[in-house]
C-alpha positions as CSV (number, residue, x, y, z in Angstrom):
1,X,53.0,24.7,64.6
2,X,49.6,23.5,63.6
3,X,46.7,25.6,62.3
4,X,44.9,27.4,59.9
5,X,44.8,31.1,58.7
6,X,43.0,33.3,56.6
7,X,44.9,34.4,52.8
8,X,44.8,36.1,49.6
9,X,45.5,33.9,46.8
10,X,48.1,35.7,45.2
11,X,49.8,33.6,42.4
12,X,48.8,30.2,41.0
13,X,50.3,28.6,38.5
14,X,49.0,24.6,37.9
15,X,51.5,22.4,35.7
16,X,51.5,18.0,35.3
17,X,54.2,16.9,35.8
18,X,53.9,12.8,34.5
19,X,50.3,13.4,33.9
20,X,49.4,14.7,37.7
21,X,47.7,17.7,38.1
22,X,50.3,20.3,40.6
23,X,50.1,23.6,41.8
24,X,52.7,26.5,42.5
25,X,51.1,29.5,44.7
26,X,51.9,32.3,46.8
27,X,49.6,33.2,49.4
28,X,50.1,36.7,51.3
29,X,48.8,36.4,55.0
30,X,47.7,39.3,57.4
31,X,50.8,40.0,58.9
32,X,52.0,41.0,54.7
33,X,54.0,37.9,54.7
34,X,54.0,35.8,51.7
35,X,54.4,32.6,51.6
36,X,55.5,29.8,47.9
37,X,53.9,26.7,48.2
38,X,53.7,23.8,45.3
39,X,50.7,21.5,46.2
40,X,48.9,18.5,44.4
41,X,45.1,18.8,43.4
42,X,43.7,17.2,46.4
43,X,45.1,20.0,48.3
44,X,43.8,23.2,46.2
45,X,40.3,23.5,45.4
46,X,38.7,23.2,41.9
47,X,38.9,26.6,39.9
48,X,41.1,28.1,42.5
49,X,41.8,32.3,41.2
50,X,44.5,35.0,42.0
51,X,42.6,37.4,44.7
52,X,40.5,34.4,46.1
53,X,40.6,34.5,49.6
54,X,41.5,30.8,51.3
55,X,42.4,29.2,54.4
56,X,45.9,28.0,54.3
57,X,46.8,24.8,56.3
58,X,50.6,25.6,57.9
59,X,52.8,22.7,59.4
60,X,55.5,24.2,60.7
61,X,55.2,27.3,58.8
62,X,55.3,25.3,55.5
63,X,51.4,25.7,53.6
64,X,50.6,22.0,53.1
65,X,46.9,22.7,51.7
66,X,44.4,25.1,51.2
67,X,40.2,25.9,51.2
68,X,37.6,27.8,51.1
69,X,36.2,29.7,53.7
């Protein structure tokens, strides 16, 4: 399965690992499911905050990136 779906950011925690920025995200979907994802900075928009509406790209039911609509 490959596609984009609207979601809401429920949690965003930035952290650095060996000088590289990553984000632990929790995103909620319209069917009330919640998915966790650990993404690199290239896959997350700048200044992402809790409550932001995003389009989540999923492959095989895993969130691989989020972007603003």
